[in-house]
C-alpha distance (Angstrom), angle and dihedral (degrees) to the residues before:
residue distance angle dihedral
M1 . . .
G2 3.79 . .
N3 3.78 127.7 .
I4 3.77 117.5 -71.0
T5 3.78 112.0 -122.4
I6 3.80 109.8 -135.1
V7 3.79 118.3 -173.3
P8 3.85 110.5 164.0
V9 3.81 93.5 -154.0
W10 3.80 92.3 54.8
I11 3.81 91.6 46.1
I12 3.80 90.7 53.5
Q13 3.81 91.6 47.6
D14 3.81 92.4 48.8
I15 3.80 92.9 48.2
L16 3.82 90.5 51.2
V17 3.81 91.2 52.0
L18 3.81 92.3 47.4
V19 3.82 91.4 48.8
V20 3.81 92.1 51.0
A21 3.81 90.0 45.6
T22 3.82 89.6 53.6
L23 3.80 90.9 49.6
M24 3.81 88.8 48.9
I25 3.80 91.4 53.1
F26 3.81 89.4 53.9
Y27 3.80 88.9 46.4
I28 3.81 91.7 52.5
I29 3.81 91.7 48.3
N30 3.81 92.3 50.0
N31 3.79 101.0 38.9
E32 3.80 111.3 28.7
E33 3.80 118.8 87.4
R34 3.79 90.1 -138.6
P35 3.81 104.9 25.5
K36 3.82 95.7 169.9
I37 3.80 90.9 60.2
V38 3.82 92.6 48.2
L39 3.80 90.6 48.4
M40 3.80 86.7 51.2
Q41 3.81 87.0 55.3
F42 3.81 88.1 51.8
V43 3.81 92.6 52.5
C44 3.80 94.2 44.2
F45 3.80 94.3 48.0
V46 3.81 93.9 47.9
F47 3.82 100.2 41.3
F48 3.80 106.1 23.8
Y49 3.80 103.1 33.2
A50 3.80 119.0 19.4
S51 3.81 98.7 31.0
V52 3.81 91.5 46.7
F53 3.79 96.9 57.0
E54 3.83 91.2 38.0
N55 3.81 91.4 53.3
V56 3.79 92.4 47.1
A57 3.81 90.4 53.4
V58 3.81 91.6 46.7
F59 3.82 91.2 48.2
M60 3.80 90.7 52.2
G61 3.80 89.5 48.2
S62 3.82 91.2 50.8
M63 3.81 88.3 53.7
G64 3.80 88.5 60.9
K65 3.79 94.9 -107.9
E66 3.78 114.0 150.5
G67 3.77 119.0 -127.1
F68 3.80 95.1 47.2
Y69 3.81 136.0 85.0
S70 3.81 149.4 -144.2
Y71 3.80 138.7 -139.8
G72 3.78 132.3 -137.6
R73 3.81 118.0 -115.4
S74 3.78 116.0 -83.4
I75 3.82 139.1 -170.5
L76 3.80 92.7 -91.1
M77 3.77 124.0 18.9
I78 3.80 135.7 -168.5
F79 3.79 94.6 -148.1
N80 3.83 102.2 -62.2
V81 3.81 98.8 -11.1
P82 3.82 125.7 81.3
I83 3.80 107.2 -114.7
T84 3.79 88.9 -132.0
V85 3.83 90.4 67.7
P86 3.83 97.5 66.8
I87 3.82 89.8 34.1
I88 3.79 94.1 58.4
E89 3.80 89.3 44.9
F90 3.82 89.7 56.1
L91 3.80 91.9 45.9
I92 3.80 89.8 54.8
V93 3.81 94.9 47.8
Y94 3.81 95.1 42.2
S95 3.83 93.6 45.6
T96 3.79 91.9 50.9
L97 3.81 92.6 48.6
R98 3.80 90.8 46.6
V99 3.81 91.1 52.6
L100 3.81 91.4 47.2
K101 3.80 89.5 53.0
T102 3.82 89.2 65.0
I103 3.79 88.8 69.4
N104 3.77 126.9 51.0
I105 3.81 101.5 -122.3
P106 3.82 124.6 148.3
S107 3.79 114.3 -79.2
W108 3.83 92.0 -134.8
S109 3.81 89.5 65.9
K110 3.81 95.3 53.9
P111 3.85 99.7 78.6
F112 3.82 89.4 55.7
I113 3.81 93.7 45.5
V114 3.80 93.7 46.2
G115 3.80 88.2 47.4
I116 3.80 95.7 53.4
I117 3.82 91.6 45.2
A118 3.82 90.1 50.8
M119 3.81 89.5 51.4
I120 3.82 91.4 51.4
F121 3.80 89.1 49.8
D122 3.79 88.8 51.6
F123 3.81 90.2 56.5
S124 3.81 87.8 57.7
L125 3.82 94.1 48.0
D126 3.81 113.9 33.8
P127 3.82 101.4 50.3
V128 3.82 89.0 58.6
A129 3.82 94.5 43.4
V130 3.81 91.6 52.0
K131 3.82 90.5 53.0
Q132 3.82 95.1 48.8
I133 3.81 100.3 96.8
F134 3.81 119.4 154.9
Q135 3.80 140.5 178.4
T136 3.81 108.5 -119.6
S137 3.80 138.5 166.6
A138 3.80 86.1 -91.1
G139 3.80 92.5 52.9
I140 3.80 131.6 -102.3
I141 3.81 108.4 -17.4
G142 3.79 132.5 177.0
R143 3.77 125.0 -147.9
W144 3.79 86.4 -128.5
S145 3.82 121.7 3.2
Y146 3.81 122.1 -169.8
Y147 3.82 124.1 -161.4
P148 3.82 104.1 -156.6
L149 3.77 126.0 -165.3
P150 3.82 117.3 -103.0
G151 3.79 109.4 -83.3
E152 3.80 94.0 7.7
P153 3.86 114.9 151.0
L154 3.80 108.3 -104.7
I155 3.79 139.6 -168.8
Y156 3.81 105.9 -153.9
G157 3.80 93.1 -31.7
E158 3.79 96.1 -41.1
P159 3.82 123.6 103.4
V160 3.78 113.2 -106.8
M161 3.78 90.3 -127.9
N162 3.80 91.6 62.2
F163 3.81 88.3 71.1
T164 3.80 91.6 43.3
G165 3.78 88.2 51.3
W166 3.78 93.2 66.7
I167 3.78 91.1 63.4
Y168 3.79 92.0 63.3
I169 3.83 98.9 28.1
A170 3.81 90.1 59.7
G171 3.81 90.9 34.1
Y172 3.81 94.8 56.1
W173 3.79 92.1 51.6
T174 3.80 93.6 45.1
A175 3.80 92.9 50.1
F176 3.80 94.2 51.0
I177 3.81 93.6 42.7
L178 3.81 90.4 52.5
I179 3.81 90.2 49.0
G180 3.80 88.7 48.4
E181 3.80 92.1 50.6
W182 3.80 89.7 50.3
W183 3.82 90.0 49.9
H184 3.81 90.8 47.1
K185 3.81 91.2 52.4
K186 3.81 92.8 45.6
K187 3.81 89.8 54.5
G188 3.80 92.1 53.5
Y189 3.80 93.9 -99.9
S190 3.78 92.8 -64.6
N191 3.81 110.9 -167.2
L192 3.80 90.3 -137.3
I193 3.81 93.0 55.5
G194 3.79 89.7 43.1
Y195 3.78 92.2 58.0
I196 3.80 94.7 39.8
Y197 3.80 102.6 50.5
P198 3.85 97.4 62.6
V199 3.81 89.0 54.3
L200 3.81 91.2 48.4
A201 3.82 89.8 46.7
S202 3.81 89.2 55.8
I203 3.81 93.1 49.1
L204 3.80 94.7 45.7
S205 3.81 92.7 44.5
L206 3.81 90.3 52.4
A207 3.79 90.4 47.7
C208 3.80 90.3 54.4
L209 3.79 91.4 44.5
V210 3.81 93.3 57.9
S211 3.81 94.1 39.7
P212 3.84 122.7 103.2
I213 3.80 90.3 -105.1
S214 3.81 90.4 74.7
N215 3.79 91.9 58.7
F216 3.78 88.3 47.2
F217 3.80 88.5 56.4
N218 3.82 90.6 44.5
F219 3.81 100.8 51.5
M220 3.81 106.1 -19.7
G221 3.78 91.3 -93.3
P222 2.98 136.2 -146.3
F223 3.81 89.3 28.2
F224 3.82 92.3 56.4
T225 3.80 134.3 26.6
R226 3.76 125.7 -109.4
A227 3.81 91.2 -113.5
S228 3.81 91.9 59.1
N229 3.79 126.9 101.1
M230 3.78 88.7 -110.6
Q231 3.79 84.8 97.0
W232 3.81 86.7 71.4
V233 3.80 92.3 44.3
M234 3.79 92.7 52.6
L235 3.81 93.1 44.8
V236 3.80 90.9 54.1
S237 3.81 94.2 40.0
L238 3.80 96.7 50.4
S239 3.80 90.8 42.8
V240 3.80 92.6 52.2
I241 3.81 91.9 46.3
S242 3.81 92.2 48.7
V243 3.81 93.6 46.5
G244 3.80 89.6 47.0
I245 3.81 90.7 53.6
L246 3.81 89.8 46.9
V247 3.82 90.9 53.6
L248 3.80 91.6 45.3
A249 3.80 91.4 50.4
F250 3.79 92.3 51.1
V251 3.80 92.8 46.4
K252 3.80 87.6 54.4
F253 3.80 88.0 47.1
W254 3.78 91.9 71.9
D255 3.81 89.6 71.2
R256 3.79 91.3 54.0
R257 3.81 139.5 58.3
V258 3.78 134.1 -114.5
V259 3.77 118.0 -101.6
S260 3.80 93.6 -150.8
S261 3.78 137.4 -14.5
L262 3.79 127.8 -114.7
N263 3.78 117.8 -109.8
Y264 3.79 123.0 -164.1
K265 3.80 92.4 -145.0
K266 3.81 99.6 42.1
D267 3.82 95.6 38.4
F268 3.81 95.3 41.1
P269 3.86 95.9 127.4
I270 3.81 89.7 51.3
M271 3.79 91.9 49.5
L272 3.82 90.1 45.0
T273 3.80 89.7 55.8
F274 3.80 94.0 47.8
L275 3.79 97.2 43.2
G276 3.81 107.7 14.2
F277 3.80 101.5 58.0
P278 3.84 95.0 48.7
L279 3.82 90.3 46.6
V280 3.81 92.0 50.3
N281 3.81 90.5 49.2
T282 3.79 90.2 49.9
L283 3.82 89.7 52.9
F284 3.82 92.8 48.0
C285 3.80 88.6 47.4
I286 3.80 90.7 55.1
I287 3.82 94.7 41.4
G288 3.79 91.1 48.6
G289 3.80 91.6 48.9
Y290 3.81 93.9 -122.8
M291 3.79 92.1 149.4
E292 3.80 93.0 152.4
V293 3.80 91.3 71.6
L294 3.81 98.5 30.5
W295 3.81 94.4 98.6
L296 3.82 91.5 55.1
V297 3.81 93.7 48.0
V298 3.81 91.6 47.4
L299 3.82 91.9 47.2
A300 3.81 90.6 54.0
Q301 3.80 90.0 48.0
V302 3.81 91.7 51.4
L303 3.81 92.7 49.0
L304 3.80 91.6 50.5
L305 3.81 90.9 47.3
L306 3.80 90.9 51.3
G307 3.80 90.4 48.6
W308 3.80 92.7 51.4
C309 3.80 93.2 45.8
G310 3.81 91.7 47.7
I311 3.81 93.4 53.0
Y312 3.80 91.4 43.6
I313 3.83 92.8 52.1
L314 3.81 92.8 46.3
S315 3.79 92.1 49.2
K316 3.80 90.6 52.6
K317 3.79 98.4 44.5
V318 3.79 97.1 51.8
R319 3.78 117.4 64.7
P320 3.80 110.3 -121.6
Q321 3.75 118.4 -110.9
K322 3.79 122.8 -155.1
I323 3.79 110.7 -114.1
V324 3.81 112.6 -141.0
């Protein structure tokens, strides 16, 4: 048996994620109309989607291939990836979708909105993780270590396209889950369809993730190379498009009604995801002395706070209307 890597900061962070995940499971059971199906989404996202592509990237990084990454050891691992990584990714995607369900905006806009929110979350998470490097019994280990290509555009040691990636990684999943929910409803909420569509969503999302379209989103491949500044162009372009769709969806919202209103007490796990994780990362950023990235982490936190407050105010000002 090899040495056990113990980094108190990472243990605290993992415990916080696992606690919030437990609260979210209780929230799903108590608030979703079909909690078993949503929990199936949770399992499929964590084990069949997020952990798969994370492990592939880590495996490539362990083989010495540039352009991939590795993680430090954690309390619980899915092979070479801390289980808290795909869990927090699901919490972000699910929380955003749950908030969007309180307002009656077009379904086609949701993959873009979930994608841009996931990217903002990533700006509050990754810059801190990259800086968390510690001396352990196993040697010098980083919470998250990236091995960029020579000349690749970086944001504090992380490729620009890694932030862009969260727009489509979250977007793929959201699109297929929404299609699956539509299919489930059309089939009279059949239990069989309910248990099948999350699995299919995972498979189809992975298929899209490894398709050439992802590299097109990353750096407009194959027309440009990964080391080109097209990574910046695509980050800005996809962000502007997603924000534009978000604005358009909310302008259209004024002609509609809310489905349900947010409640701080009832929706506490959702609020904790939106506001708690960025705040915790800001605190760890300050405690760790990572002042170089503090402005970026704080900016992401402010944007997420404004988003939560905006939805909360809208849901309170417009009288709910029962959707038949």
